[in-house]
Phi, psi and omega in degrees: 000132180293141179276172178291150179234164172057228184298323179300320179295317179299313180304309184292325179296322178285320184295326181294340176274344178074012179272165174302142177252124177261124185296320182297309181292333176293318179292321179300315179297325179293320182297322182059229183275357177264180180251008188237152175198138180260112182226113181258135182227140171232137184257128181231164173228155183229174178271016179128338178281164173279139184295339181264001178298128177055027181281131176233140177243133183298126176071020180231126175280135188237130170233134184258139174239120183257135176227181183301324184231022185197161161233125178251131177263120170270115192241140181227127174226191185295343180262356178128199183259146174206183187212154171217147182231147171245117181254137169294161187234354186095349172253130182305130174075006181248135184222148169262123172266123187230146176202159176274359180282139177303146182295338178270001183286149179298336178294318175299322179297321177298315180295319179295319178297320178293320177293319180295334178286343180274118187298334187269357183257129181233149176251161176225161179250152176268139173267175185299327180294326177295313177305311187289329178295317177298314182297320180297318179298318181294329183292352176297335186263318177192155180306140179237138184231161180267126181260335179201147181211140172234149183209174177221133175285135186284334184281317182241003175060022174286154184268149175236128179229128179233127172243135187234099177272333178225163180047055182286140180280161168285162176304318179298319178296323183290317179295318180298322179295317181292319177296324179297332180267006180070038182242172178232130182293133176259314175219148178223114175267130184231150181224150174209183176292344186255336189199153170228129186202171175232141174244140181242146179300319171283106200322099179196167180203155177232130176271136177241305188214148169113216188270109180301329181299321180294321179297313184291311189281323189255354176242300186292321179296315176298326177298318181294321178297316177300317178295324178295321178294316179296320179299314179297322183297323184263000181269147175054045181265351186298143177292136185261331182194165185296325183276355183286138169299140181273130179255106182281161170252121184259124173260105180269130186261158181270001177209163177278092187264340188241073181263338186226170178299321181296320182288321174293333177297330179296321177301316177300317180298317182295313183295321183295334179272353176293138183292148173064035179230152171231148187233138173228120184270131178257325186207140182237337189212124013271346178247169180251133173218122177216159177261143180237127177244130179260112185283352178297312184223010176085006179296148181219152183214150163258131180240129188229138174236112177242349178231152187291340186239030182205142174240126179255128180248119178253105179296149180268202184288339169236121180207090181291155177307315183296315182293318176300313180297319183295315180292315178298317180296316183296314182288321179299317180292317184294322186251017170065054182295140173270338176194158169234122188200171169290138177283168177300155184307325186293345183270356180286141185227166177270169178297325181293320179294322182292317183284327178076000000 
């Protein structure tokens, strides 16, 4: 059986000593005499549990190594040994999942499926402002340009792929171009004199070449901060009483997708196909209002569409962090959300207004 290589080897060597693992020095050790190292990271948040608690991967033997700021999984499958680590971030309930395996490798797919099966683990997506904020931070060291970009059009879900070997755009120019086409960025690969990396809409990044410190401080830390904001946004959303003002969660879309009964019907189709959910429709025309019940934990929501470019989620008397995150993430991803946030104060309504 082949042993672990690259970053995975470095992770296991340090974990077996039980000492703290520093991501920057670990990437430096992986680079060795070269300037490159492949390190893929995805940022997740939980309701307080550790993302690797009781984690099992199909067809993979798992051994755990616990340290002060991490849990490292020593993994063995039919192709050999590899590793994955979950690092604390300084934000409560937010973790970086890191491995030397390429993000497109089937091993990452196994890990992702196992994490998705855990009810308490949630992922979040980056909006365009998050991409550009990271790029702006990196530009403090040297100009940064886009070498490759993938996106998806919100209206027909067709893919956009751009490779730039010459005349590379700035991140702002690349985002503006995608927005002009009615699309949402999925991945953005960027290069400068100091670093080469990729940022992904599903909060994650991959280091390829350059200064590990810039990757950790100017990419991973903002990812952790973004996840902490999303975690706060979906926490404690349950309705407390009949007289309480209802605080919606607003999914703002990058295009006017819900102009007709047929188009809002697509939202119903998507929700009806979500696992562990039941739907009851209250109103279809001119606006859409339906109730969503999550059979996993009894969470319930009222979902309302009154504008063509927005979905409003009103949590019910039970609305767990995991359920709110799962519904918002699924709808945001499917319909190309530009942001998920609290709506302006004026959009808050009472239970009587919602029921009509």
